N, C-alpha and C positions, 0 to 999 in steps of 0.2 A: 504494500500500500504506500501512498505518498506519506510525507511527514505530517505532523499535527501541530497546529498553533492554538494555544489557549490564551484568550484575552479576557480579562476581568472587565465586564461591562456595567456591573452594579456593585456597590459596596465601597469600603474604605480604600481599597487598592484599585479602583476603576482606572483602566488604562494600562495596567501592568500586563505584560505579555511574556510567554515562554514558548519556545518552539523546540521540537525534538523530532528526529527521524528514526530513532530506534530505542529499544530498551523500555524503561518505565518512567512515567512522569508522576511524581507524588505531590499531593496537595494537603496542606494543614497549617497550623499556626506555629509549629516548631521551625526554627530557623534552618534546619537541615533539609527541608523539603525544596523541591524544584520550584513550586509556586507557594510562597509563604504568604499567609493572610493574617490580618489582625482582627478580623471579624470575631466577636465573642461567641457567636453561634456555631463557629467552626471548631472541630476537635483538633487536638495536637497532630494526630495523623488521621486525616478525614477520609481520603479516597486516593486511589491510584488508577492510572491508565496504562495498560500494557499494549505496546505497539507490535502487532504481529505482522506476518507477511501479507495478509489481506484485510484485516480488521483491526480496529482499536477497541479494546475491551476495558470498560470502566468497572471498578470493584469498590464498593463502599467498605471501609475498614472498620466496620462495627462502630461507626461514629455515633455520638450522642443524639444528634438531631436529624441524621439521615441525609441522603443525597437524592435529588430528583433530576431526571433527564426529560426535557420537554414536558414538564408538569407531572410526570409519573415517578413515584418513589421507587427506587431500584436497590437491589443488593448487588447485582452484577448485570451488565447490559452492554451490547455492542453499540458504539456511537455511530450516528448517521453523519453524512458529510458536513453538516452545520448544526450540531446539537447545542442546546442551551442547558447548561448544567447549573443547578442551584445548590449551594452549600451555605447553611446559615442564612444570612440576609444578603449574601453575595451571589452574583450570577456570572457565569463563565461561558463564553462562546468558544466552542471547539470547531475549528475549521481545518480541512485538509489543505496541505500546501504541496506544491509540485516539487517534491524532493524525494528521489528514489531511496527507499530504505534498503540498505545492504545488510542482510541478515547473515552473520557468519555461520557457516556450516562445516562441520568436520567431514573429511572424506573417509573416515573410518566408521565401522559399524560396532565398535567397542571402545571402552575406556577401562582398562583393567578388566575386571570380571563383569562390568556392566555391558549389556548388549542392546542394540537397537539400530534400525535403519531409518526410522521415522524422522521427519524434520525436527520434531520436538526434542528427540534424544540427540540428534546430531548438533542441534544448537547448544544443548547442555554440554556435550562432549567438547565442542569448540571452546567454550569458556573454561572448562576444566583443564583442557590441554594447555591453554595459555597461562593459567594461573599456577599450574603444578610446579614449574621450576622456580617460582618466586617464594618470598617469605610471607606473602599476604595471608592474613587470617580469612578463613572461608566459612560462611554460614550456609549449610545445606538444608533446604526446606522441602517438604514433600510428605505425602501420606505414608503411613506405615506400610512397609513392604515394597517401596519404590527403589530401594538400593542405596540409601544414604551411607550406610557403613561401608559398602563396597566402594563407593565414590571416595570416601575418606581414605581407605586403604590404598587406592590407586593414586590419589594425590600424594601420599607419603612415598609410595614406591617410585614415583617419577620426580621426586624432589631431590635437591642436593643432600637432604637429610636421610636418604633411603637406607644408609648403613646404620643409622641410629635407631633407637627403640620406637615402637608405635604402641602407645598406651591408651586403652579405651576406658572411659569412665561412664557408666550408665547412670545418669543423674536421676532417672526415674525409678531406679531399683534399689537405692540406698536410703536408709532411714534419715530424715532431715537432720537429726542431731549428730549424724556421723559423716555427713557430706564434707564438711570442712576438713576433717581429719583425712578422708579419702583423697581430697584434692591436694592438701598442703602438708599432711603428716602431723605427727604429734610427739611430744616428749613423754617419757615414762612418768606416770602419776599425774598427768595433766587432767584426767577425768576418770571416773569410775570405769574400771576395766582396762585402762591403759597400763598394762603390766610391763611394757617394753617400748623402747623408742621405735618409731616407724616413719619411713619415708612416704610421702604422698605421691600421687600420680604426676604432679608437676616436676618433682625431683627425679622420679623414675624415668620421665620422658626427656630429661636433659640431653640435648644434642639431637633429639628426634622430634616426634610429633605427639601431641596429646589430643585425643578425640573425645570431645564432650558430647556424648549422645544424649538426646532428650534434654537439652540445655534449658528448655522452657519449663522444666519441672524444678529448677533451682529455687529454694526458698528466697523470698524477697530480702531477708536480712543478710543473706550470704552474698547477694549480687554485688554490693559495693566492694567486698574483698576480692571477688573475681575480677572486677573492673580494675582495681588497683594492681593486681598481679599482672594483668595484661598490659597496662600502661607503663608500670615501673619495671617489669620483667624481674620481679623479685617476690618472694613469698615468705611468710612467717609460719612456722609450725605451731599447732595449738599448744599453748603453754610456754612459748618461747618468744623473747623480745628481739632476738637477733634476726636480721633479714638475710635471706639466702638468695643469691643471684641465680637466675635460670636462663637457659638458652634453648628455646624450643619454638615450634610452630603450633598454632592452635587451629583446629578444625572443629566446628560445632555443628550439631544437627538437631532438628526438631520437627515433630509432626503438628505442632501448634502454629497458629497464625500469630507470630510474635508482635506484629504491628497492632493487632487487635488487643493483645495482652498489654501492650504499652498504653493503649487508650483506656483500658480498664484499671490501670495502675498496678497490674500484677507483674510487670516486667519493666526494669529501668530502661528509659529511652537511651541514655548515654551508653549503657552496656550493649543494647541492641546495635547501635551504630558502630561500636568498637568491634563487635563480632562480625557484623555484615560489611566488612571492607570489600569483600567480593561475595555477592549474594546469588546463589544458584538454586533454582527450584527444579526438582526432578519430577517429571510429569507422571501422572497416574496412568495405569495400564489402559483404562477405559478410553483415554483420549489418543491412544496410539495402538489400536487393535491390529494394525498392519505388522507390528512387531511380534505378535503371538506365534505365527508359524516358525519364525526364527528361534524364539525362546523354547518352544515345545521340542523342536528337533535337537536343540542344544542339551536340554535337560535329559532327553532320552539317551543321547550319546554318553552323557556323564554318568547317569544312574544305571544304565543297562547297555554297556558297549556291545555292539554287534546286533542289537535288537532292531528289527525293521521299524522304520518310523510309523507313526499313526497314519491312518488313511486320510485322504482329503476330506471325507465326510466328518471325521472326528475333529480335524483341524478347523473346519468350518463351524462346528458346534462350539468349540472352545472360543473361537473368535467372536461369537455372538454374545458371550457372557460378559457381564460388567466387571467381574473380579474386584469386589470391594477390598480384598486383601492384597491386591496388586500382584506383582511378580512372585512374591513369597507364596501367595495362595495358589497361583498357577503351578509353581514348582511342586507344592504339596500335592496337588491333584495328579501331576505326572508321577510323582514318587509313589503315591497311593496306588495308581494303576499298575506300576511296575511291581510293587509288593504283592498285589492281589492277583497278578497274572497267573494263569495256569502254568506250572513248571514246564519249561522247555517249549512252551507254545509261543507263536509269534504275537507280538503286541500290536494287534490290529485296531484296538480301541483304547481310548483313555476315558476313564469314568468321569463324566461331567457331574458336578455336585447335584444332589437331589433337588428337584424343582425344574430341571431342564428336561425337555421332551426326550424320552428314551433312556434317561439316566438309570432307571430301575433295571431295565433289561441289560444295559451295559454292565451294571454291577453284578447281577445274577450270573451273567455269562463268565465272569472272572472267578466266581465262588464255587461253581459246580464241581471243580476238580479238587477241592480241598476237603479235609475231614469235616464232618458236620459241626462238631463243637467249635473248631477254629473259624469255620465259615459263619456260624451264628454270632460269634464274638465280633468278627469284623463287620458283619451286617449291622449289629447294634451300634458299634462305634461310628459308622458312617451315618446311620440314621440320626443318632444324637447330635452329631456335628451339624448335619443339614437342618434338623429341627431348630436347634438353638440359633444358628446363623439366620435362618428365615424369621424366627420370632423377633430377634433383635432388629433386623432390617425393617420389618413391618411395624413393630411397636415404637422403635426409635430410642428406647432407653432400657436399661437393665430392669428397673422396677416394673415398667409397663410390660416387658416381655415375660417377667415372672408371673404377673397377674394373669396374662393371657394363657400361660402354661399351667396355671393353677398350682404353682409351687411358691415357696417363700423366696424372697430376694437372696437370702443367704444360700439356699440350695442352688439358685441360678448362678451365683458367683462361684460356688464350688465346682459346678459343672463346667463353667467357662474356663476356670483355672485348669481343670483336667484336660480340656480340649485345646488349651493353648490360645484362647481368645482373650485379648486384652480388654479389660473393663473400661480403661480410659478412652477407648475409641467410640464409646457410646455415651450419649448425653444422660447424665444421672438426674433423677427427680430430686433435686436438692431444694431444701427449704431455705428460708431467709437466713437461718443460722448456719447454713452450710451442711446440715445433716441430710441424710437420705432416708426415705421411709422404708421400713422393712416389709 
């Protein structure tokens, strides 16, 4: 598409203009945005416009007062050639300008272990390839299962620090009272249970890369300490006043919308911009279905070398599915099909998760060659996964899914844990005090 010019036509900044031909244009009251407004009705991070190859897509960043386009309030919408955007009491005219957008595309179909031939993936690969040899801090965003950890591993492997350590910290899997110790270490006796001195991830990663997975889960009170460590390149162990210099690169990842978290006051804006020196969003699988045949064949080769690839009919069935769990869910489906296949038989089918046409027959055909007890156990496992996934998708939250299934919320949580389904991907029925109903 051509470039885009935003002109403020109403409001305190009337007459201000910003023009871009690629990337993302951000709007808000924070000084770091491309179009900064002083309108009190505008949020600090209000909305953004992503310039694609054919369209400009506006997305409201969960602002307080919302965003309208041509009089219609929107969450996400494609801009017309001369849209009128209203934020607070300000109006912004978006007009196409005749400047060709040059979208950088990688000529490769992989980056490390990430695979894809789609335009969306090759755009991401192009950015990752350029930033890998640098020292820039990288923030990877994307839904669960899109490959953020693989991207982080490949960034490290292609960097000058590849001979150094690669240390992963899952910020969402550590108790809040232990995260500071995990990141920065502690002295013996600094807190109950600290029976020995311990190095943290930042010290362990010295000379290499530290990968902060699910960084959006960091407690608010720890965020200033992380910001200070990133800016000063030094840390202090828990219980110690002496500063320790560190030499490392930071790659962070999250499945949360950090800009929305900033607007809600749940994530520090200065830390967000310190992490997002280079900001890469990995696309979900549902927006790049053309990559599914490549991925399926790759998984079959890895999981069952020498096995004939799935039939075109199976590939077509897989390509029609939305895959809410993204590439990880697709890989699990292929792995399940390999595991359930009749011994020594060709893998002519991949079991599509329950709910797809013909899925039951596909599953039955893979179980008939197994002992009845084993076949029954596998049938129950597949049924429970399909039932819970469908209940969650339809109900939209853990509590609502539990009610629909006539079980307690605690029972649903235990079942999700056993099936490997992460609760934080579903909207909880939280009350005003943050508790959820049982």
